[in-house]
N, C-alpha and C positions, 0 to 999 in steps of 0.2 A: 504494500500500500504506500502511495506517495506521502511524504512527510509534509506537515504544515510549514509555513514560513517560520514560525517560532521554533519548531523542532529543528529545522534546518540551521537556524542561527545557533541553537544550542549545540548541535553536533559539529558544525563546520565554521561557525563564526570566528573562532580564534585559531583557525588552522595555521600551523607553521610548516605545512607540507607533509605532515605525518598523520592526518586524520583519515584513517581507514577503519571502518566498523564492520565490514563483511569479513569474517575470519579467513576466507579463501584469499581475498584480495590483500588483506593485511599481511598474510604470510609471505606473499610474493613481494609486496612493497618493503617489508622489513629486510628482505634479502638484497634489496636494491639501494635503499636510501640510508644514508648515514645520519649522524646527529644534525638536527635542524633541517631535515628534509633534503640534504645535499646528496647528489649522486655523481658518479664519474662522468666527465664530459665524453660523449661518444667520439668526438673528433680529436681527442688528445691521447697521448701515450702511444705505446707500440701496438700496431694492428695485429690481431690474431684471429684465428678461426673462431667464430661465435663469441669473440671477446674472452675466450677461456685463457687462463694463465699460460704463459709461455714457459715451458720447462725443459731447457736444453740439457739440464743435469739428468733428467729422467731419460731423455732421448739418448744420451751417451751411455747410460746404464743399459738400456734396452739393446743398443747396438753391440754392446759387449756380452750380451746374454746374462747380465747380472739381475738379481732380484730387485724389484721396484715396489714401492709402497706409496700411499697417498694419492692414488689415481685409480679411477675405474674405467673411464672412456678416453681413448687416445685419438685425437684429431691429427691427421697426418697428411701433409701435402706430398703429392707425387708429380713433380714438375717435369714430365717427360712426354714428348709428342712425336717420337721417332716413328710411330706406327700409323701416321695419318695417310690417307689416300687423296685428300683434296687440300684444303687450306690449313697450313700449319699455324701454330700459335697457342695451343692449349697448354704448353709448358708454362705459360704465364697465368693459367687459371687459378692455382692456389693463392698467388699474390693478389689477384683481383678479388677473390672471395674474401680474403683477409681484410681488404680495404673497405668492405661494406659495413656501415654503421647501423646500430639500432635494430638488430635482429633479436627477437625475444624481448624480455625473458620468459613471458608466459604464453602458452598456447591455450587460448580460450576454449577451443573446441575439445581438445583432449584434457583440459584442466590440469596442466602440468607445467612447471617451470624446470626444465630438465637440469640446468646447471646448478639448481638449488637442491636437487634430489640426489644426484651422483656427482662424483669428483671428476671433472673434465680437465684435460690439459692439451695444449697445442704442442706437439713434439717437433714442430718444424717439418723439414722435408726428408724424404728417404735418402740416405747417403748412397750415391751411385758412382761407380768407378769411371764411367765414360759417358760423355754427352753425345757420342757418335755411334755407339754400338747398341742396337736395340736388344739383342739377345742377352748381353751382359747386364743391361738395365733390368730386364725381366728377372734374371737370376738374383740381382741385388734386391729388387722389390720383394720377391718371394722369401728371400733370406730374412729381410727385415721384418716383414709381417709374421713370419714364423716365430721370430723372437718376441714380437708383440703379443701374439697369442699365447706363447709359452709363459709369458710373464703374467698371464691372467687378465690382460686388458681387452677391452671391447674396441675393435678398430673401426673408425670412420675415416674414409680416405677422400681426398679431393684431388682430381687429376687436372692436367694430364689427359692424354687420349684414352679411348676405351680399351685399348690393349692392356692397360694396367690391371683390369679386373681379373684376367687369367691368373697371374701370379698371386694375387690376393686370395682368390678362391683356392688355389693350390695350398696356400699356407693354412687356411681355415680347415680344409679337408683333412689335414694331418691330425687335427683334434676331433673333428665332428664326423669324418667320413663324407661322402658325397652330400652336398647341401642342396636344398631347393632354392629357388630364386624368383623374386618379383623384379622384372626387368622392364623399365619404362623408357622407351626409345623410339626414334623414327625408323631405326634399322634393327633387324634381328641379330646382326653381327655373328652369323653362323656360316659364313662363307669359307672357302678353302684357301689354298695357297695362291698368293699373288706374286708373280715375278720371282718365284723361288723363295718367298718369305711367308711363313705361317703366323708369325707374331705381329700381326697388324690389327688395327682397330675394327676391321670388318669381320674378324673371325675368332674373337677370344672365347666365345661360348661353345663353338664346335670343339676347340682345343680342350676346354675345361671338361666337356663330356668325355672326350676320348681319353683324357688323362685320369678320369675317375674322380674329379673334384666336384662335378655338378651332376645332379640327378635330373635328367630331362623330363621325366614324368612328373616332377614336382616343380617345373619351371613354367612361368607364364610371362609372355612378352606382350606389352600393352603400348598402343600408339603407333604401331608399325605402318609405314606408308612409303610412297615414292616409287620412282622408276626402277629402283634396284631390287624390287620385291622378288624377281626371278632368282636371286642369289641365295634365298633362304630355304632351299629344299631340305637342308639338314634339320631345321627346326621341326618340320613335320615328320620326317623319317625317324627322328629320335624320340618323338612323342611329346614335344613341347606344345603348350597351348598358346596360340597366337591370336590376339585381338587387335585388329587393325584400327587405325584412327577413326575411320568412317563408322566402324562398328561400335566404338565407344559412344559416339553421338547417337546411334540407333538404339543401343542397349540402355544407355543411361548409367551414370556412375554407380548407383546401388547394385545393379546387376553385374557390373564389372568387378566390384569389390567382392560380391558373393562368389563369383567364379574364381577369383584369385584365392580366396580363403579355402575354397573347395580343392583347388589344385595343390596348394602348398601344404595343407594339412597342419599337423602339430609338430612336424620335424624341424630341425635347424634350417634357417632360411636367411638368405642374403638379399639385400635390396640394392639394385644398381640403377642409377638414374642418369641418363644422358640428357643434357640440357637441350639437345636438338629434338627431343620429344615434343618440346613446346613449339608452337608456331613461330616462325622467324619474326612475326610482328611483335612478339614478346621477347624473343631471345635471338637476335640476329648475330650475336658474337659467338659463333661456333663454326667448326670446320666443314660440316656437311649439312647445311640448312635444307629443310624440306617444307614447302608450303602445305598448309592443310593440317597443321598439328594441333596438339592439345592447348587449351587455355591453362594458365597457371592455377586458376581456381579448381579446374577439373583434376589436375595432377595432385594438388594438395588434398583434395577430397578423397581421392583414391588412396593416398598414403594414410590419411587419418582413419580411413575405414579399416585399415589393417591393425588397429590397436590391439595389443595382446598377442601378436604373432611371436613365434619363437625366433626372434631375430638374433643373428650372431655376428653381423657386420654389414657394412654398406659403403657405397661410394656415390659421389657426384662427379661427373666427368664432362670433358669437351667444352668447358668455358674457354673461349678464345677472345680475350678482351680487345684485341687490336681491331676487330671488326665491329665494335659497338661503342661509339663515343659517349653514349648515354649512360653506360654502366648497368643498363637494365638486365643484361644477361647474367652478370655477376650477382646482381640483386636477387634474381631468381635462383641462382645456384646456392647462394647463402641461405635463402629461405628454405629451400629443399633440404639443405644440410641440417637446418634447425628441426625440420619435420622428422628427419631420420634420428636426430638426437632424442626427440620426444619418444619415438617408437622404441629406441634402444633402452631408455630407462623404464618403459612400461612393459618390456618383454619379461616373460617369466624367468626367474633366477634358477 
């Protein structure tokens, strides 16, 4: 019931920036505001993923395979785009996402402030030996994420091109066995060898299935479209579920969510989000844009509908900021990373 003017004066008339009476809202506000209602300036300080603390000490410990404490969720940049087939530039994706201000802290729909529920840290970027050798980069990514998982941390990665998902899945499979996946993308990324190379961003999920890291029968691909659809035969042959962008519009988001939950079941599941799943009107800064994509609201609703899934890791990839002077693409990438953070803390322990 709405308050009278007298009641509003009593509750808020002497507010110094800390007058929150709804317990849910007060809990979030107390985690954000300091004494006198002050909070950190979003445009000051060192930029990090989701404004999480930057912990190079923990990153160094993880790289050495040492035990770590004081952190639950590791945010990790993977600035590598040697696997692109079209426009390069996703190596700058992690930096662009770090520069985005004011993401969170509270997700109203899921009713969670993830960084107040679990201990997050930005570990910086994966240390890689060569900026020129795609194969060695994949080896380094797999090795690093293997150590992250062995340390008991929940990994959320920001790429980089989509080829980075293959080594991350390989690392997770060492603990969980073949995982299921919710894959939101314009492209199914299950094609074969290109010009003698199999570690490219058009085929990570074919490789992951063949390597035993990904269970195709527990994999759903959402938002697929474009002229390259003839390349994705492996998706159907292996038993993946494919929902094209046009079908998302026809089915409606609730039906898409229901199908996704049916496919992935209760087993360990990875979420991979390629920013080119969004229509280039919303996300032009990507290597392989495809007209006719999802709206950000649709993508967020699909992810929020997965609340409670047995999530074991996730990524946001293919943000290439050089093609987007507005920063909208990086904004979308940061928001999706926040949605994944919410799902991570709401996953069953």
